[in-house]
C-alpha positions in Angstrom: -11.2 -31.8 7.2 -14.1 -29.5 6.7 -14.0 -26.2 4.8 -13.3 -24.0 7.9 -10.5 -26.3 9.1 -9.0 -26.3 5.7 -9.0 -22.6 5.5 -7.3 -22.3 9.0 -4.8 -24.9 7.9 -3.9 -22.9 4.8 -3.5 -19.8 6.9 -1.2 -21.6 9.3 0.9 -23.1 6.5 1.1 -19.7 4.7 2.1 -18.0 8.0 4.8 -20.5 8.7 6.3 -20.3 5.2 6.3 -16.5 5.3 7.8 -16.3 8.8 10.8 -18.3 7.5 11.5 -15.8 4.7 13.7 -12.7 5.2 12.2 -9.3 5.3 13.5 -8.6 1.8 12.0 -11.8 0.4 8.7 -11.0 2.1 8.6 -7.5 0.5 9.5 -8.9 -2.9 6.8 -11.6 -2.6 4.2 -9.0 -1.6 5.3 -6.7 -4.5 5.0 -9.6 -7.0 1.6 -10.4 -5.7 0.5 -6.8 -6.0 1.7 -6.6 -9.6 -0.3 -9.7 -10.4 -3.4 -8.1 -8.9 -2.8 -4.7 -10.6 -2.3 -6.4 -14.0 -6.1 -6.8 -14.0 -6.7 -3.0 -14.1 -6.4 -0.6 -17.1 -4.6 2.7 -17.0 -7.7 4.7 -16.0 -8.5 2.4 -13.1 -4.9 2.5 -11.9 -4.9 6.3 -11.9 -8.1 6.2 -9.7 -6.6 3.9 -7.1 -3.0 5.1 -7.1 -1.8 7.5 -4.5 -1.5 11.0 -5.8 2.3 10.9 -5.7 2.5 8.1 -8.3 -0.2 9.1 -10.7 1.3 9.3 -14.1 1.2 12.7 -15.6 2.3 13.7 -19.1 5.4 15.9 -18.7 6.0 18.7 -21.2 8.6 17.6 -23.7 11.9 19.4 -23.5 12.8 21.0 -26.8 16.5 20.7 -25.9 17.5 17.1 -26.2 20.3 15.7 -24.1 22.5 12.7 -25.0 22.2 10.8 -28.2 
């Protein structure tokens, strides 16, 4: 099997395995893979690539504490 055929075979196997998974399992698998990829970035780079709705911002500390 040459390199191109091997790549196509890998794709076919991956597609077949993913198609047997439930939608929830597919999502969890994709999420785990994204976490692996994002672990390579530092906080500054994550802030650059993150959508604006999830960019971490320092919230002002509430002087009135609740709970313990």
